N, C-alpha and C positions, 0 to 999 in steps of 0.2 A: 399228857405229850403237845411241847411249846413249836408253833410253826416256824419254820427258817426267816429270819429276819434279812429282806435284798438288802436294808439298808446295812447294816454290821455286815454283810457280804461287800457291799460297794469297798467300805472300810478298810476293807481286810485288803483289795487290792492294788496293788500298784501305778504310776499312772500310765503308762503304757499301756496295760491292759485294761482299765478304766475307759480309756481314750476311744480302743477298739469293742467294747462292748455295746453295743448295737441297745441291745433287748435284756434285761433278766427277769424272768416269772417264776414267782414263787409257787407254789401250791400246796397246799395242806392234807389234799390229797388229789391223785391222776390215777388213771389206770396205765399210761406207758409215758416217762416224759420224751422217748426218743421216736413214739408214735405219735404223739402233737405235736411236735417240729418237723417229722414229715411231711403234715397236713397244712402247713404256712409257710409264707414266702418265704424264700433263702434270703439273708441280708444280703448286702452289698460285698462286691470283692473286698474283702480284708478286715472286715468285721465281725463279731460274735451276735447271734443272740442262745442264749443259754436260758433254759427249764429245769428247775428242780426242787426235788421234793425228801420227804422223811417217812411218805407214805404210798405207797404204791402197789394198786391193786393188779396188775394185770400186765408187769413187767416182763422181757421179753430177753431171750439171751439167742446166740448162735443157733441157725438148723428150725427156727421154729419150738426150739425148746421155750419155758417159762422162765421164771425168775421170780421169787416171791417170799416175803419177808416182813415177819409179823410189823404192827406201825410201828413207828418211834425208831426201830432195832438198827436202822441205815440211812445211807442217801445214798438216791439216784438222781444224779446231774447228768443229761445231754444238749453237747453244742450242737450249734447248726455254724458249719461255716461257706462261701464260695467262694471256690478257686478260680484267679483270673483265668487260668488254663489250666486245661485238665491233667494232673500231673500223671508221667509215665510207667508208674505203676501202682494205683490206688490201692490194690490187696494189701499189700505191705504197711498199710498208713494206720492199722489197727496195731502192729505189731511196736511200729512208731512210736505211738500215743500212750504205749503200757509204758515205753521208757520216762516217759512227759511225764507220767502220773505220779511213777514214783520216783522219780529225781526232784520231783517239786513234793511229794512228801517228805523225802528225806531234809528239806529246809525245816519241818514242822518235826524235829526229829524223829519222827519215824523212819527206822531203817530196818534191815533186812527183809523188805520184802522183793518177792523177786517175778518172772512172769514164765508161765508154762506155754509154750505157743500153743494154738494164734492169740487167746484171749483173755489169761486166765491171772489173777494176783494174786498170790502167795504166800503166805508166811506161816511160821513154824508148820510145815507141810501141810499142810491144810489151804483152802480155797479164800480166799480174803475179800476178792470182787471179782470183776467182769466187764469186759467194753464190746462195747456191737456196736458196729459202723457200719451204714447206710447210707445208700448217695440217692438223691429224690432224681427219678428218671424225667428230663421235661427238655425235648428235641429244639435244640437251637436255638439253647440260654447254656448257661457258663455252668458249673457241675454245682452242686451245693450236698455236701456230706452232714450225715448228720451221725454222733458219738456220742455214746452214753454209756457211761461206766457207774457199775453198780460197787456201792461200799460195804460190809459186815462193819459194825461199830459195837453196837453190844449184844449178844444172841441170849437171851435168856429162855427158846423153847424153840422146836424141830421150826426147819423151814425148810424151800423147795428151790434149791439155786439153779436148777437149769441143769443137770449135773448130767453128763454123758455117759454111762452107761451103769452095771451092776456096782464096776470099779470104779471110787473116785475117792479123791481127799477129800477129809471133813468139811464142813464152813469151819471157818475160825474169825472169832470177830477182835478187830484192833485194840478193844476196851484187855483184854486176852494177850495182846501184843504186845502192848507197848504201857497197860495201866493206864499212863498218864494222857488220857486223848485229850487233845486238841478240841475245844468247841465247833459244830457241824459250820458254822458261816466262815470260821478259818480252813476248815478241811473243804468246803464250798469253794471259795477262791482260791484255795490248793490246785484242784481238780481245774478248774478255770483257768488258772495259769498254765500248767502242766498241758491243756488240754491244746490252747489259742497260741501257745507257744510253742506247740507241736506243727500244726495247722503251719502256720509262717516259714517253721525250717524247711514243713517237709516239700511246701509250694516251689520253694528255691531250691533246697538240694536233694529231693527224693527221700528213698532209703538211705542211702549213700551215708549221709551223713547219720544214722546211728546207726549202722550196725555192726561198727567195732565195739560198740559200748554195748551191744547185746548181751557179749557173751558173762559177764559181768554181772549179767542178774537171771542170765538163765537157767531156772528151774530145772528144767530135763538133760541139760548137761550130764555126759557121762553115766545117765539112769538105764536100766534096761527098760523097754516100753516097747507099747503097741499099738499102732496106728493104722486104722480104719480109714481106709481111701474109698472114691467111689466105685472103684474097681476091684480092690483086693485088701488084705491086709496085709503090713509089716512089721515084722517083729525084728527087734535090734537094740544100740545102743545109741541115744542121741549126742549129735556130734554137733552142734549148734546151730546158726541159720547160713544160710546163701546169702550173698549180695543182692539179690532180688528176693527175701524175703522166706525162702523155700527151708521147712525144715530138713534137715539132714540126719541121717540114720543109717549106723554101720551095719550093716547087715552079714551073716559069717555065709551067703547063699549066694548074694551078689556084690559084695563089695557095699561102697555106699552110697547112697539110695538120695535122690531127692522129692519130698512132698510138699507138695503144692497145693492141695486140698483135701483133708480130713480130718479127723478127730483123737486124740489121744483116751484107748481105752483100755489102757493098762499101763502103769509107769511103777517103779518100783520109788515105796513110800519112805525109805530112809535114807537119816538123814547124810546127806556128802560134808556135811562143814559149812557150807554156804548160805 
């Protein structure tokens, strides 16, 4: 297993993202890139600080779940960004990040990646990766957000992706999805560009700049599904997302319902042609 080459990552970035990249740290092994950056000082507003590895030993997902994969089988990259002013709707940032990631993967000819609300990357009806966003709680200081992306590249052994329930899409690797996989440095640069551009746009326009594009990549749209919320279970058909990032579910009993917090515990795995 070869370590990620930071210089090659830099060379794969465009001028704008090179200028904004205050620090890039590449680890041969680390417990969690998100945990690491959460413990570090945030960059100055408008700049990025990045940690990356292909061997994460104690990765984390939503709601305290774990994310583990064999060494060298994937890419884990986290970015810290400090907002000059706190966005109005910070919880929807993860949804916007998902769009930024898949659109920049598309520039590497990786198409057909979709988004499962609120934070999963999907391909071939399986889980290709996940996104975790956390905010540093520092009173009287600008808000620093750390967002991590885990991406499966080549899986030849079972792994634990922090799946949400007994039902879950199977793990999928990028190698199975596209065959000709870009180098990890190119993928890392793509993630940096996708995260960085999204942070900048989100600070300016919030989720409004992303909501219309969500439907193009919405894996849950039109699928029968069940959501576990803090209060109850909701079953129905995925009907997109609202302007604030809430999941919309068309139910037989209560009509259109908004879900602002919860986990998908079941969804129809048939291919809907998207």
